[in-house]
C-alpha beads as a LAMMPS data file, in Angstrom:
LAMMPS data file: protein, C-alpha beads

56 atoms
55 bonds

1 atom types
1 bond types

-500.0 500.0 xlo xhi
-500.0 500.0 ylo yhi
-500.0 500.0 zlo zhi

Masses

1 110.0

Atoms # bond

1 1 1 -40.786 398.487 -33.577
2 1 1 -42.722 401.075 -35.536
3 1 1 -42.491 399.226 -38.842
4 1 1 -39.359 401.104 -39.844
5 1 1 -36.016 399.513 -40.675
6 1 1 -33.648 399.088 -37.750
7 1 1 -31.563 402.211 -37.290
8 1 1 -33.904 404.374 -39.393
9 1 1 -33.671 407.131 -36.782
10 1 1 -31.314 405.777 -34.144
11 1 1 -28.322 405.497 -36.471
12 1 1 -28.527 409.028 -37.871
13 1 1 -25.244 410.727 -36.946
14 1 1 -25.521 413.743 -34.695
15 1 1 -29.059 413.209 -33.386
16 1 1 -29.518 413.190 -29.641
17 1 1 -31.945 410.758 -28.010
18 1 1 -34.383 413.641 -27.528
19 1 1 -34.190 414.548 -31.215
20 1 1 -34.719 410.906 -32.195
21 1 1 -37.847 410.652 -30.054
22 1 1 -39.171 413.920 -31.419
23 1 1 -38.644 412.764 -35.006
24 1 1 -40.494 409.501 -34.354
25 1 1 -43.249 411.218 -32.412
26 1 1 -44.127 413.357 -35.408
27 1 1 -44.141 410.484 -37.861
28 1 1 -46.733 408.115 -39.234
29 1 1 -46.415 404.399 -38.609
30 1 1 -46.310 402.830 -42.106
31 1 1 -48.815 400.089 -41.226
32 1 1 -51.325 402.670 -39.978
33 1 1 -50.884 404.755 -43.122
34 1 1 -51.489 401.720 -45.334
35 1 1 -54.606 400.744 -43.392
36 1 1 -55.976 404.288 -43.669
37 1 1 -55.388 404.401 -47.431
38 1 1 -57.061 401.013 -47.916
39 1 1 -60.072 402.126 -45.868
40 1 1 -60.413 405.407 -47.772
41 1 1 -60.084 403.610 -51.102
42 1 1 -62.751 401.063 -50.160
43 1 1 -65.144 403.837 -49.123
44 1 1 -64.471 405.749 -52.323
45 1 1 -65.201 402.612 -54.367
46 1 1 -68.533 402.147 -52.558
47 1 1 -69.642 405.684 -53.357
48 1 1 -68.168 406.234 -56.806
49 1 1 -66.729 403.132 -58.495
50 1 1 -66.771 404.861 -61.894
51 1 1 -64.094 407.247 -60.608
52 1 1 -61.672 404.295 -60.501
53 1 1 -62.114 402.524 -63.878
54 1 1 -58.861 400.529 -63.609
55 1 1 -60.020 398.953 -60.348
56 1 1 -63.514 397.966 -61.495

Bonds

1 1 1 2
2 1 2 3
3 1 3 4
4 1 4 5
5 1 5 6
6 1 6 7
7 1 7 8
8 1 8 9
9 1 9 10
10 1 10 11
11 1 11 12
12 1 12 13
13 1 13 14
14 1 14 15
15 1 15 16
16 1 16 17
17 1 17 18
18 1 18 19
19 1 19 20
20 1 20 21
21 1 21 22
22 1 22 23
23 1 23 24
24 1 24 25
25 1 25 26
26 1 26 27
27 1 27 28
28 1 28 29
29 1 29 30
30 1 30 31
31 1 31 32
32 1 32 33
33 1 33 34
34 1 34 35
35 1 35 36
36 1 36 37
37 1 37 38
38 1 38 39
39 1 39 40
40 1 40 41
41 1 41 42
42 1 42 43
43 1 43 44
44 1 44 45
45 1 45 46
46 1 46 47
47 1 47 48
48 1 48 49
49 1 49 50
50 1 50 51
51 1 51 52
52 1 52 53
53 1 53 54
54 1 54 55
55 1 55 56
């Protein structure tokens, strides 16, 4: 559901439902993190392409 493998949090032994929800609530959704990194990289390339010689 959040881009994590099935059971990533729900199959951790000893965690209550409340603890599972808390753990997920404090996390970053992988797809959102990737989109943010791509956006930041694109902006950095616009302003300073010489800082990333391998990408030019």
